[in-house]
Structure formats: C-alpha cells, structure tokens
LOBASE-704663 format. One line per 3 residues: their letters; for each residue x, y, z of C-alpha. Coordinates in steps of 0.001 Angstrom, whole numbers, m for minus. Example, Ala and Ser with C-alpha at 12.3 -4.5 7.8 and 13.67 -1.06 7.14 Angstrom:
2
as) 12300,m4500,7800  13670,m1060,7140
% end
This chain:
883
mky) 10952,74177,61020  13545,75308,63602  15078,71808,63555
lcl) 15597,71962,59790  17195,75413,60068  19563,74132,62789
lfl) 20438,71077,60692  21049,73354,57693  23453,75543,59740
ils) 25404,72578,61110  25785,70920,57716  26835,74211,56106
lki) 29714,74430,58561  30744,70801,58158  30712,70576,54388
saq) 33541,73082,54017  35955,70618,55689  37003,68990,52421
tei) 40310,68800,50606  40921,71253,47758  43289,70519,44891
kgf) 43902,73486,42627  46283,74746,39979  46615,75726,36329
vls) 46901,73464,33267  49243,75029,30678  50831,74024,27386
enk) 54578,73846,26800  54568,77470,25638  52784,78570,28843
qpi) 49362,79022,27207  46266,78050,29280  44492,74855,28236
sra) 40727,75130,28497  38508,72129,29312  41305,69753,30192
nvi) 40239,66631,32122  41417,66594,35731  40554,63162,37156
lmd) 41209,61912,40689  41590,58121,40770  41921,55911,43858
sqs) 44402,53088,44371  42068,50698,42507  41985,53033,39447
nis) 38340,53918,40131  37306,57478,39306  36564,59321,42571
tfv) 35724,62694,41048  36656,64930,38150  36527,68537,36931
fsn) 37401,70434,33758  39784,73369,33582  38414,76871,32977
kdg) 39264,79273,30141  42361,80511,32009  43467,76908,32629
sfl) 42571,77013,36323  40899,74115,38084  39589,73430,41583
lnt) 38782,69880,42617  37059,69066,45940  37028,65735,47735
dkf) 36231,64445,51206  38377,61336,50758  41985,61021,51919
gdf) 44819,58606,51277  46890,57767,48180  45557,58789,44779
tlq) 46580,59376,41190  45774,62718,39584  45387,62444,35816
fsa) 45478,65346,33332  44445,64993,29702  43320,67237,26861
mgy) 42684,66894,23153  46002,67195,21296  48155,66749,24400
vkk) 49946,63811,26041  48163,62458,29105  49979,63161,32359
smp) 49617,61370,35694  51061,62177,39076  50739,60545,42517
isf) 49155,62617,45239  48512,61959,48935  46739,63726,51774
ikk) 45969,62345,55213  43556,64849,56730  40484,66800,55708
gtv) 40532,70513,55057  43892,70343,53262  44553,72805,50426
idl) 46962,71474,47803  48191,74059,45307  49905,72359,42377
eti) 50561,75772,40789  51138,74905,37101  50869,71572,35288
ele) 52387,71561,31799  51173,69142,29107  53233,68201,26081
adk) 51776,68383,22595  50659,64948,21380  52577,63751,18368
vke) 50336,61311,16511  52264,58324,15163  51304,56916,11772
ike) 52505,53417,10942  51344,51823,7693  48095,53779,7632
vvi) 47285,52799,11264  46757,55875,13473  47480,55412,17194
trt) 45658,57820,19494  44874,57911,23223  41386,57357,24623
api) 40289,59254,27735  37487,57866,29937  35799,61290,30102
klk) 35980,64174,27632  34474,67647,27581  33336,69170,24298
kdt) 31767,72555,24994  28350,71663,26526  28913,67910,26128
iey) 30451,65508,28632  31411,62257,26922  31954,58957,28733
naq) 33814,56113,27071  31518,53130,27679  34343,50561,27647
qfs) 36204,52380,30422  33290,51910,32850  32038,48469,31819
ngt) 33172,45199,33369  31004,42999,31152  28352,42171,33765
eqn) 25847,44812,32592  22744,43393,30916  21336,46697,29689
vee) 22070,50406,29276  20582,51316,32653  23019,49072,34524
llk) 25924,50767,32745  24586,54270,33452  24556,53491,37184
klp) 28351,53163,37045  29024,56569,35505  30121,59304,37951
git) 27588,62123,38129  24687,59987,36840  22055,58396,39086
vqs) 19117,56183,38117  15967,56345,40233  13724,53391,41094
dgk) 11217,54311,38342  13967,54387,35690  14210,58179,35489
ikf) 17792,59396,35104  19487,62350,36778  22747,64095,35973
gdk) 23761,65899,39136  20508,67261,40542  18748,67676,37175
eve) 16488,65131,35518  17394,63888,32055  14590,64700,29593
rvm) 15666,62671,26561  17816,59645,25749  18736,59529,22068
ien) 20510,57028,19851  22935,58503,17334  21211,61913,17801
ddl) 17718,60561,17043  15022,60565,19721  12856,57448,19539
fer) 11189,57563,22940  10982,61203,24120  10123,61180,27849
gyq) 9479,57427,27838  13157,56542,27512  12969,53861,30267
tlt) 11815,51420,27599  15152,51922,25860  17533,52103,28823
qnm) 16009,49141,30675  15960,46818,27648  18687,47777,25190
psk) 21897,45709,25631  24882,47832,26668  27513,45876,24750
pld) 27014,47761,21422  27600,51160,23094  30696,53186,22258
kiq) 30122,56574,23929  27559,58063,26318  27220,61810,25894
vlk) 25625,64158,28426  24222,67140,26515  23869,70177,28762
nys) 21730,73190,27814  20009,70860,25372  17655,72155,22681
knk) 15440,69691,20790  15531,72060,17834  19101,72353,16583
llk) 18406,75816,15114  17833,77070,18665  21118,75719,20002
nie) 23081,78549,21688  20054,80861,21221  17415,79278,23431
nte) 17987,79846,27130  17644,76333,28515  19057,74174,31298
ria) 17642,70894,29960  19759,67730,30048  19722,64942,27457
lnl) 21782,61808,26833  23012,60638,23454  24167,57040,22943
tlk) 26636,56340,20162  27245,52828,18829  30334,50913,17915
eda) 30861,50741,14172  30354,46971,14056  26930,47345,15771
kgk) 25476,49821,13277  23057,48375,10775  22768,45057,12588
wfg) 19740,43584,14304  20260,43059,18014  18203,43002,21197
nvl) 17122,40580,23879  14478,38005,24721  13339,37248,28274
las) 11207,34355,29484  10289,33879,33143  7745,31830,35063
tsy) 6725,30685,38519  5496,27199,39299  2402,25800,37591
een) 356,26327,40764  1128,30066,41015  837,30537,37241
rrq) 2737,33838,37032  4869,34577,34022  6655,37166,31920
gkl) 7735,37265,28308  9608,40076,26621  11179,40599,23203
nvm) 13152,43683,22161  14497,43920,18614  16333,46964,17249
nft) 18405,48121,14299  20142,51503,14137  21872,53218,11248
krk) 22504,56888,10539  19542,56940,8160  17127,54427,9729
kvy) 16290,53378,13276  13823,50635,14228  12785,49424,17687
llf) 10162,46710,18288  8913,45687,21708  6618,42815,22729
nan) 5826,42307,26391  3390,40286,28498  3308,39601,32228
nlg) 1081,38894,35222  3871,39337,37778  2605,42762,38841
lne) 5004,44694,36579  3718,47895,34981  5187,47809,31481
mkg) 3346,50973,30372  5708,53435,32082  7867,53811,29002
vey) 4959,54638,26674  2615,56595,28976  3926,59858,27485
lin) 2014,58959,24309  m1337,58722,26105  m1193,62025,28001
pns) m869,65162,25844  2365,67107,26025  2046,70073,28375
ene) 5598,71387,28477  6043,75117,28914  8530,75852,26138
ven) 8800,77849,22922  7809,74860,20762  4582,74197,22654
vgt) 1311,76016,23257  m1217,74948,25890  212,73936,29275
nis) m2785,72636,31241  m4378,70154,28869  m5100,66739,30342
ils) m7154,63683,29453  m10858,64114,30206  m11671,62221,33388
pvn) m14883,63390,35093  m15188,60213,37177  m12735,57523,38225
lhq) m14199,54030,38373  m10945,52359,39394  m8614,52777,42343
knf) m4936,51858,42175  m2383,51630,44933  m94,54625,45443
qfe) 1651,53570,48661  4192,51077,47350  5724,49821,44155
ekr) 3055,48333,41929  4786,44966,41921  3457,44527,45505
tnf) m244,45128,44830  m763,45063,41057  m2742,41878,40383
nnd) m2466,42193,36618  m2465,40538,33229  m879,42904,30695
qla) 169,42743,27056  2078,45434,25194  3345,45780,21635
sln) 5171,48856,20361  6940,49919,17172  9209,52974,17011
yiy) 10613,53947,13612  12719,56849,12284  13861,57395,8712
nfk) 16148,60261,7649  15741,61070,3943  18652,62432,1911
tgw) 16546,65459,1024  16435,66638,4672  13019,65162,5509
klk) 12653,62962,8583  9796,60558,9306  9095,59349,12820
fvt) 6390,56797,13513  5278,55295,16846  2437,52871,17537
vfn) 1395,51222,20783  m1117,48458,21416  m1780,47643,25044
ete) m4246,45458,26922  m4268,45487,30717  m6232,43827,33458
nrn) m5775,45219,36941  m7355,44097,40196  m6927,45849,43507
fvt) m8194,44661,46905  m8833,47206,49663  m10648,47069,52987
sly) m11289,50366,54772  m12653,51632,58060  m13989,55213,58077
kfn) m14836,57068,61313  m16673,60409,61251  m17156,62673,64264
yeg) m18455,66266,64029  m21130,68316,65779  m22856,65306,67326
lnf) m22826,63251,64098  m20786,60170,64859  m20711,57017,62715
tnt) m18396,54301,61395  m18508,52689,57933  m16666,49576,56814
edk) m16036,48834,53138  m14549,45831,51398  m13742,46580,47755
vwk) m12499,44564,44810  m11603,46916,41957  m11282,45298,38541
qnn) m10483,47134,35341  m9794,46037,31764  m8229,48540,29377
rni) m7363,48471,25715  m5162,51297,24429  m4254,51926,20801
vgk) m2026,54927,20129  m404,56041,16895  1843,59030,16347
mel) 3329,60217,13055  5895,63023,12942  7302,64597,9791
ske) 10048,67232,9767  12186,69004,7193  15464,70922,7426
fkn) 15768,73693,4817  18966,75218,3482  17963,78752,4509
nsn) 18384,77955,8232  14761,77070,8818  12841,73911,9577
ilf) 9285,72680,9905  7772,69899,11997  4280,68423,11939
ynk) 2878,65608,13991  m458,63869,14373  m1406,61591,17233
vss) m4534,59456,17543  m5509,57641,20748  m8262,55163,21461
lne) m9145,53790,24898  m11767,51209,25847  m12198,50769,29575
nnn) m14456,48263,31357  m14943,48140,35119  m16488,45361,37181
nif) m16169,46262,40865  m17533,44305,43805  m18146,46403,46932
lfn) m19356,45493,50395  m20663,48512,52304  m21315,47691,55959
eql) m21579,44052,54825  m24194,44953,52197  m23356,43912,48611
nnq) m22939,46886,46237  m21716,46066,42719  m20479,48641,40239
mgk) m20224,48073,36499  m19182,50631,33964  m17581,51305,30648
nql) m16137,54326,28901  m14306,55081,25690  m11859,57784,24812
fat) m11089,59050,21345  m8450,61741,21152  m6492,63378,18368
enk) m3745,65956,18510  m2054,67932,15727  870,70303,16008
liy) 2799,72377,13455  6097,74117,14307  8102,76443,12067
tkq) 11528,77762,13069  13584,80405,11290  17094,81182,12434
ids) 17710,84815,11525  21397,84609,12403  23560,82852,14983
sqa) 22062,84907,17811  18341,85218,17051  15442,83085,15823
iva) 11675,83056,15401  9488,80063,16315  5822,79727,15342
var) 3657,76895,16693  13,75913,16178  m1799,73100,17968
ytf) m5243,71498,17864  m6533,68824,20262  m9892,67057,20408
qdr) m11141,64573,23014  m14436,62688,23312  m15115,60504,26360
pyd) m18594,59044,27064  m19322,57078,30273  m22067,54628,31136
ftd) m21973,53036,34577  m24291,51466,37115  m24102,51235,40908
end) m26187,48748,42851  m26750,50425,46237  m29390,51985,48484
vfq) m28233,55615,48272  m31422,56948,46694  m33576,55240,49264
fii) m32424,58048,51559  m32209,60854,48989  m35751,60507,47573
nnp) m37215,58601,50530  m38187,55594,48419  m37372,52150,49910
nar) m37557,50520,46473  m34638,52495,44983  m31813,50059,44410
rin) m29817,50815,41274  m28252,54033,39916  m27410,54479,36249
qii) m25486,57525,35021  m24623,58447,31445  m21977,61097,30821
nsk) m20914,62761,27587  m17792,64901,27714  m16020,66621,24815
msf) m13125,69039,24695  m11588,71037,21847  m8430,73091,22146
ggs) m6782,75325,19572  m3770,77518,20155  m1025,79390,18340
kis) 2083,81220,19488  4979,83149,17970  8259,83481,19872
ylk) 11235,85715,19208  14535,84686,20813  17632,86857,21002
kyn) 20997,85885,22547  23006,89098,22862  26018,87273,24310
enq) 26783,84427,26693  25473,86505,29590  22351,88166,28221
sle) 19222,86902,26444  15690,87995,25583  12535,86043,24712
iqv) 9211,87531,23574  6035,85501,23013  2562,86397,21783
gne) m267,83949,21280  m3833,82855,21704  m5404,79774,23319
frk) m9038,78745,22929  m10771,75788,24522  m14357,74566,24492
ndf) m16009,71943,26695  m19400,70339,26180  m20521,68283,29135
ssd) m23783,66508,29971  m24802,63969,32583  m28090,62172,33105
lsv) m28969,60027,36129  m31736,57433,36481  m32812,55261,39413
fdf) m34336,51754,39208  m36047,49438,41683  m35374,45792,42552
nnq) m37230,44670,39413  m35218,46996,37173  m38193,49316,36726
kii) m37385,53004,36384  m38448,55141,39345  m39984,58490,38484
fdn) m38755,61389,40634  m37473,64933,40199  m33934,64234,38974
spf) m33204,67808,37854  m30625,68312,40696  m28640,65416,39124
inn) m28650,66525,35471  m25883,68671,33955  m25791,70442,30602
inf) m22702,72603,30420  m21298,74570,27509  m18093,76292,28473
sqn) m15568,78180,26354  m12496,80162,27332  m10225,82377,25233
qif) m6854,83610,26386  m4757,86198,24522  m1297,86570,26001
aqg) 2022,88350,25570  5086,87435,27564  8620,88751,27850
kfq) 11575,87044,29520  14947,88685,30124  18015,87059,31688
kkh) 21397,88580,32447  24610,87408,34106  27118,89765,35638
kkw) 30251,88213,37110  28915,85726,39686  25380,87141,39728
nyg) 22495,86248,37437  19119,87981,37112  15869,86969,35480
lal) 12684,88901,34856  9485,87642,33227  6223,89465,32622
lne) 3080,87687,31404  80,89724,30250  m3207,87855,29721
yis) m6635,88846,28519  m9031,86039,29544  m12648,85877,28427
fdf) m15173,83107,28952  m18693,82026,28125  m20390,79814,30719
npe) m24091,78971,30904  m24761,81822,29695  m22566,84225,31679
nka) m19932,86218,29761  m17014,87967,31430  m13490,89114,30625
gfy) m10485,90440,32520  m6876,91539,32105  m4182,89995,34316
isp) m468,90737,34804  1849,88053,36180  5410,89173,37003
sin) 8229,86920,38242  11746,87827,39406  14762,85572,39875
vgy) 18156,86453,41433  21056,84020,41753  24655,83975,42889
enr) 27309,81374,42086  30495,80823,44071  32431,77590,44202
ktg) 33631,78138,47773  30692,79763,49546  27987,78015,47533
nfn) 25251,78991,45089  21922,80496,46028  18800,81422,44126
lht) 15877,83600,45171  12656,83815,43157  9218,85326,43575
srk) 6155,85461,41342  2478,86281,41111  363,84058,38874
fst) m3245,83434,37898  m4939,80127,37212  m8429,79271,36004
vsi) m10789,76504,37045  m11334,73479,34803  m14525,71834,33570
ndl) m14359,69472,36566  m14979,72485,38840  m18036,73740,36947
ytn) m20733,71142,37582  m23774,73277,38327  m25779,70257,39504
yly) m24683,67075,41216  m22523,64615,39302  m22516,61111,40734
qgn) m18883,59991,40913  m19593,56489,42141  m18746,55058,45544
rnf) m21612,57015,47234  m20112,60423,46373  m21726,63380,44579
krs) m20051,66586,43421  m21209,70042,42353  m19875,73594,42355
evg) m21300,76823,43758  m18445,78934,42415  m18819,79230,38663
fvv) m15913,80353,36519  m13255,82203,38522  m9644,83270,38095
lpn) m7508,82291,41086  m4520,84507,42015  m1542,83192,43965
yna) 1878,84330,45170  5036,82275,45409  8448,82975,46947
gfs) 11309,80500,47045  14929,80154,48079  17479,77484,47201
ynl) 21093,76947,48177  23688,74370,47215  27325,73871,48079
gdm) 29925,71350,47072  30477,68822,44319  27702,66385,43355
lse) 30336,63667,42850  31838,63858,46343  30190,66051,48959
hlt) 27125,68161,48418  24589,70194,50380  21260,71402,49017
fsa) 18532,73353,50767  15322,74766,49343  12229,76468,50755
nyf) 9022,77637,49074  6124,79695,50399  2771,79809,48585
ine) m207,82062,49200  m3434,81353,47349  m5403,84571,47584
dyl) m8513,82713,46416  m8759,78937,46257  m11325,76210,45815
snn) m12297,74370,48982  m15398,72307,49736  m18504,72099,51841
miv) m19214,68450,52653  m22821,67442,53308  m22267,64260,55269
npn) m24500,61478,56459  m23735,57795,57081  m24920,56674,53625
fiy) m23531,59215,51121  m21601,62474,50784  m22323,65655,48828
nqs) m19159,67581,47915  m19848,71237,47076  m16995,73406,45764
ilv) m16788,76796,47492  m14485,79794,47141  m12304,80560,50181
knn) m9667,83204,50911  m6004,82882,51881  m4577,79385,51817
ttl) m865,79207,52705  1690,76445,52256  5322,76313,53379
ssh) 7591,73527,52153  11313,72940,52534  13858,70250,51713
iel) 17441,69593,52760  19990,66981,51655  23629,66397,52527
rky) 25746,63923,50609  29039,63026,52263  31711,60374,51729
lkl) 32802,58520,54886  36394,57378,54508  36205,54988,57476
lks) 33316,53035,55905  34198,53806,52288  30554,54713,51854
ris) 28474,57682,50828  25874,58886,53291  22963,61183,52515
ilg) 21098,63003,55270  17560,63914,54147  14911,66160,55635
syl) 11721,67905,54563  8972,69958,56159  5450,70837,55025
lse) 3024,73227,56710  m373,73810,55093  m3237,75953,56364
yen) m6695,75742,54782  m10402,76147,55546  m13424,74006,54697
sin) m17021,73595,55788  m19066,70636,57041  m22846,70453,56676
nqp) m23162,74166,55830  m21593,75168,59135  m19027,78019,59525
lik) m15595,77466,58015  m13165,75270,59941  m9542,76433,59961
tef) m7088,73525,59839  m3296,73239,60016  m1435,70209,58692
nnl) 2236,69498,59534  4512,66864,58046  8161,66495,59065
kig) 10377,63854,57439  13882,62975,58612  15972,60189,57166
fem) 19268,58946,55828  20616,56757,53047  23987,55022,52757
ksg) 25663,53377,49798  28999,51584,49804  31771,52020,47282
wts) 33734,48906,48126  35890,47181,45560  35340,43810,47240
fan) 32738,41253,46217  30036,42729,48513  28279,46106,48582
yel) 25279,47491,50386  22563,50173,50331  20462,51115,53336
gye) 18141,53890,54412  15510,54851,56943  12866,57569,57183
wsf) 10663,58882,59995  7537,60824,59008  5729,62837,61701
nki) 2180,63896,60791  m32,66253,62767  m3373,67828,61977
ase) m4977,70446,64217  m8238,72334,63816  m10706,74271,65903
ins) m12692,71101,66618  m10040,68399,67120  m6414,67391,66570
nny) m4562,64171,65861  m1067,62958,65038  758,59800,64023
kdq) 4209,58633,62932  5140,56499,59921  8451,54729,59423
kgf) 10020,52960,56481  13454,51590,55663  15407,49402,53298
fnl) 18586,47322,53405  20020,45888,50186  23042,43622,49797
yft) 24827,42883,46522  27279,40002,46202  29403,39699,43063
lna) 31020,36332,43598  32761,36497,40226  32240,38024,36784
qfr) 29452,35518,36119  27576,35092,39404  25738,37819,41316
ies) 23261,37702,44214  20979,40543,45340  19095,40674,48643
lle) 16492,43446,48998  14719,44080,52298  11976,46684,52902
yyk) 10478,47641,56256  7269,49598,56992  5678,50655,60263
fgn) 2606,52874,60046  1206,54777,62996  m2217,54189,64566
tnq) m2655,50712,63067  m2931,47303,64692  m249,46033,62354
dtt) 3140,46415,64057  5442,46107,61048  5444,44832,57486
qfw) 8557,43501,55768  9290,42542,52193  12299,40392,51338
dvk) 13281,39735,47735  16305,37714,46622  17666,37395,43097
any) 20505,35173,41915  21881,35848,38445  24358,33746,36478
nyk) 25842,35251,33331  27096,33022,30524  29404,35438,28686
kyn) 30339,32911,26023  26733,32508,24900  25649,36048,25832
fnv) 22744,35119,28098  21970,34946,31788  19766,32772,33986
flq) 18135,34183,37092  16167,32849,40039  14143,35456,41902
gnn) 12080,35139,45070  9565,37938,45699  7901,38635,49059
lln) 9667,35662,50620  8290,36587,54063  4814,36214,52507
sns) 3306,39441,53856  m316,39206,52770  m1597,42708,53630
iqk) m499,46104,54820  m2358,48848,56655  m2161,52631,56346
ysi) m3762,55294,58538  m4833,58779,57473  m6665,61690,59074
tni) m8656,64816,58243  m10080,67477,60520  m13342,65542,60900
ses) m12509,61873,60219  m10075,58980,60474  m9496,56226,57924
lyt) m7715,52905,58106  m6904,51170,54813  m5864,47525,54454
qkl) m4258,46616,51122  m3957,43051,49861  m463,42093,48653
ipr) 760,39733,45970  1779,36551,47854  5199,34935,47878
hiv) 6349,33548,44543  9617,32360,43006  10451,33155,39393
lgi) 12897,31287,37169  13919,33117,34027  16384,33412,31195
nkn) 17486,36542,29361  19317,36241,26053  21051,39175,24370
f) 21699,38811,20648
% end
C-alpha cells in the first residue's frame, strides 16, 4: 500500500506541469458568450483537446503537448475565429485575456441558406459531434467511428465510456432499441448514414424527469442524414476457414429508421468461438437498477446448481468451442396519439464445449492428498425471449409505461469427467420459465417536482434433473455397490414490489428525493436425491440428510430520503434508508427494523483537483441459496448446506476518490475503499479425498481494502499517450476446516502496469501494455505467493484509404506453473472497396498455435493448477458488404 501512496504523491506533483491557456470569449458589445467552443488543433488539423466557455465567458484549457497549434473559437450565431498559438515548454500559462467574436450574418441566396458547421457543439447538457468531421471513410461500423471521437473510449467488450463514466444507452433518433445491450447496434450498424453523435449528460430515460431527477448517467443519441431516413440499410458478413477446419460465421443486419417507426433485424451464426449473445443478455437477466423507475434490486435468475463451467481467464474466442445461432427483432412504433409500442424478441441456440485438466493438492492437519481431474464440459442451450413495452404521453404532463417479458430456457448438459483416471459422466437437463411485468406512472407537478409510481411482478420456475456416475456414495453410506447419483430439484420464486417516489429540484444546487415502498418475495425449493447400483437398481438408505423442502418468504417495507446540495465548489449528499424486514422460514418468524445512513462530501477545483469522500452503513439479507437446511448435491463431488438460517448482515463502507486534469490530455485518478462486514457468511469445509461438504457458517468482522490509481499523460517526444496503472487489494477473512477452530487468512494482490497508445498521423500506429500481478496468501497454518504477468503489443498499418493491416500480440506468464509463457498472435488484413461499399478480410487467429494454457491458484489449505485447452490456429477469409 505504501508504494501506491508514494506513486500517487509523485504523479500528483508531476501532473500540474501542463500548459494552461485561458481567457474570456466576448461578443462585439463586450457581453460574455456562454458555451463557446474552444478547440486546440495540431498542425495536421487533428483535435488535441477542447473545452466550453463558462457563463461569464471564461475558459481554461489544459494540455501537455507543445509546439505549433491553431486555437479555434466558435459559437452559435457568431463567426468562427482561429488564431495561431505556440509554446515550447511545459508549465506555461498563456493568458489571451479577451477574444471577441463577430455576429454571424446569415447569407440567403435564392432560398439557399449558407451556415457554418462546427465539429463539436455544446447544447446545455448535450455535446454534439459532427460525424463527417471525424470520419475518413474507412469505418465499417458505428463503433469504429466512436473510437475516433475525443473524450470517448470503447472497451474490448464493446462497452463505451465518455470520460471516466460508462455510457448506459445508445439511441437512434431519440428511441432506445437495445437498452444496455447496445453493442449489437454499435458493432454492426454502418457509420455512413450518421449525421450527428450526441453525448447526453445527466440523462433521464423519462423525459418528464429531465432537470428534476438527480442523475449523472450518460447516453448517446445517433442522428441520421436525411437521405438515410426511411431507407433499408445494413450489412451482411460471410466468413469461413478451410474445409478441414470447418469454422465459419454468417451475419445479417437489416434496419430501417424513421421518426415514427424503427426496425432492426439480426441473424447470426458462428462456430469461431465468438459470443454473439453479449448484446442481448440484458433481456435474459432481470433489470436490477437502483433508480426511481425500478423496484427490487437483488433479483437474479434462479441457479441452485451450475452444471457447466466456462472460461473466465481470457477472451472467449480463445477457449469457446461453440456452435451458436441467434435471431433477433427489435421494433418501435410511435403513434400520432402519443402511444409508443416497443417489441423485442430473441431466439438463440448455443453449443459450448470447454476442456479443462486440473491438479488439486490439499494439506491440512495431517490430511494430505492430490486429485487429478480431466473434464469435458458440454452444454446445449435454447433461449426464447420476448419483451413488449407500451407507453403513453399525456397532455397533462404525465406518462405511463407497461412492459411484459417472457423467457424460456432449455439447457442440456453432457459432461465427461475423469477423476483420478476413473470415468465419471454427468448428464443433466433443466428448464427455466420466467415472466416479468412492470407498470410505471409519472406525473410532473411542475418544472421542479414530480411523482413516480412503479409496480413490478416477477415469477421464475426452474426444475433440474441430473445424474452423476461416480463412487461418492460408496464412502458416504459405506456401500461398495453405489455408483450413480440422481438429483431432482424444483425451485420457484415470486417477487412483487411497489414504490412511490417524490422528486423536488429546488434549484441547480439543491434537490430532494423521498421514496416509500414494499417488496415481497417467496421461494419454494425442494430437492430429492437417489442412489443406484451398477445395475441401475435403487439403493435403499437413509437419504433424509440430502432432502430439502424449503418455504421461505420475506417482506420489506422501506422509506428512504436523499438530499443533495452544492455550495460554491463543495457538494454534500445525505441519504437515510429505513427498513422493516420480516420473514417466514421453516417455520421460524422474525422481524426487525434497520436504519442505513450514507454521507457524501465532494469538492471540485479545476487546478487542485476534485475529491469525494463517502461513508455508509448498510444491511443485506441472505438468499435462498444460503438457506439449504440439508445437503444439496451441486455436482462435481460437492455438497452444500447452511447452519445459519435467515440472517441480516450489517456492513460499513468508507471511500475516497480524487481526480485531477483533463480526460482528453492528462489525467490522474485515485480511489480507495474500505469495507467492514460486521457479520458475514463463511464456510466450514468437511474434506476428504473423494468429496467435500460445504457448510455455511456465520463469522464476525471481515475487512477488505481496495485502491486504484491511473495516470494518463501525453508524451510529446513519442507523440503517444501513456497510462500508468496500479491497484491493491487486501482481504482478511476466517473459515473452518473439518470442524476445527477458525483459520484467519490474509490475501494480498498488487497490480502494477502501463499502457501506451500512439497518435501518429503516419500510416502506422501502435498500442502496447504490460501488467505485473503479485499475489500472496498467509494464514496461521501456511503461506504462499506467486506472480502473474501479461502484456499486449498491437500494430496498425493503414497503407492507404483502402488497405489496412492489424497485428495483435498477447503474452501471458503465470506463476508456479511448468509453462514458461503463452503467446497469441492474430493478424488481420482488410481491403475496402469504397466504390462497391464492401470489404474483404483475411484473418489469422492463434498463428503461434498455442494449444493450452495453465493457471495457478491458492487458498489457505490447498493449491490448484488448471490447464485450459485453446482453439487451435485457423485462418478466416471473409467479406462484409454494407448496403
């Protein structure tokens, strides 16, 4: 931790050494011009950074670059003004004093109006980019264009950030087709039809809450060129490897957008390892956002057991042996009467196989053994999801929204396991039926206050039936004939909740929010386990320790108040949540009253930086998965039960964050959080070489400290941006092994790394990064440590407007493994035929043909070594046609 603090101090001192350009933008009659564009452009006319003038016309622009630039001033209704500016050393302060703009006299010639177009405009809480100003014609989709906009970054999973905040919605002509699954749109929609890209700050989904709701959400709105509206356009992609490898991809996107109607159709199929469900996964998992238009924040899909294991170490394209098909239809219709219909359907079939070999070493209190497992996980899923949303805007400043969602899942598992070279097969199936209904009514009392009422009902039903062929019960019931385990599970959940919120915005600096509501949930859970011999004859034994019949209900009445106030450069926030929680659990009945306060204090200063300090006390409750009174067999030789019952778990949280600088040039962020769980769920593991009993127990005082630091800096010498990254995690917890006294354990993780990205105007550019991760675990009985390393080096060659080559190299070195290093090298060549609006690409994946990768992990009583099979080298030839 001391190293992070020292790094934080050094970077805080260094970041202030940047050039400041300041002044006032005034009109001809000496009046201040608010929200004027002040854009710094380099010698190649690329935008380096920009700011907007304040209410008094003042502006302050920071940059770490030096040399010859052009400073451009523009504002609505005024003539654009440019002036050359030069500075040769850092830390310079340039005071331009006053910049006067002339009023723009619009010229009208034969009904043709000539106006000026700025690349970036500010309209209150909206920043608007002119798409044509940032496009060079090589972009195939919206995502590639977004990567070129200053202030916007696109992450590897397709999620978009503006500054340091994640974008929550991407809309088309103010209509939201995809909600949080907007990657489907941005990664497939052609960018050519775009006219403007608008960043909506302080975004409210409900337009009646705009300027009333206290929000910091970010959304994007895409506007189309006039000649693209009402026309069908999209793209088709076909790609394949050789006949021997037999890997392929096909994709078709078709869309049509008008002010009244919007249609988007998607068809996709691939066995290249690509997960095409990312853009529609939001439909499968219920919405759990904590906002005024939602009630119920901890509702998730029922999943008592997991019969499939996926890889979480690398991108899925490395290990996802798949065969997926996806079809989706998104439709919006705006009626003239104020009604709006939104309809979404998804049909998806997936086949996923995952190959893992593991070595598990256990050593505690004289019990010492090693198990080897070779596992082939195979899963087939069929998802059908439909969502219908109907809304109405009334003339009396009110609106209503209702939606219904129905989900159906059929999952089949056929897993082949080798345990210590003994064949153990697992076969299982489960179905999920889920429905969700929500009704929202909003009434805007006046421009400063509103009332929102929401009601929600959710139902889920998920039965399981699976069989394991192993010898576990030979040891549990001392019967050498026991060979096969069959478990049947029935799990149902019902949730109903309602909430009324009152919002009041006194002025720009002061707001109040009051909420009252009730949430009720009910779970019915049963499990039955049977054992059979080699001849499939049922073995009679006392199976009562392996049978569950649980009826659990919980009711929560709550009232919450939130108050926020700004005073000069300070801002304050106070929230108080009052809850009355009652429950009924086999057949215990209890109730309690809980108060959860939270306080937030912040300070904003352009020169010294912004800081925020927050602290809170909260209460959480256990879920149905923590209430198994008898053992539930979870497959893979593991059993689980709880000795705790229903409990309410209190915790404390304190955090600090600091940031300094401009996200577009040089920026420093630091954050630290400290958690104390007064009571928390831990486990007592009953371990032997053949199976494990996991028993949930209640333990006191778990603490966690986490921190993160990042410095972004532009290096003039290399014309590149460098980011220095660091994080630290310290966690202390206690658990028990074989009913012995609690073991206190401390886990440390320190990560240090850097990333660099060029900003060259030549034909070549690069990205590179490296990270060291130091892991240490120490307990009263043993300690261990290891170091992981990973890096990447990407080269991009734009030979001309048509031809582009990408070289992507990844490097991994994991500690305590026999495998020294693992490298992945991918190369993609893309040729763009502008005349015919299509491109041909040749892509080589895993050209070094790495066939497996190993990862090491530790606990206070064991070590594990995992070997993951990788998708072998393959070369893909494809064509993508935009129309």
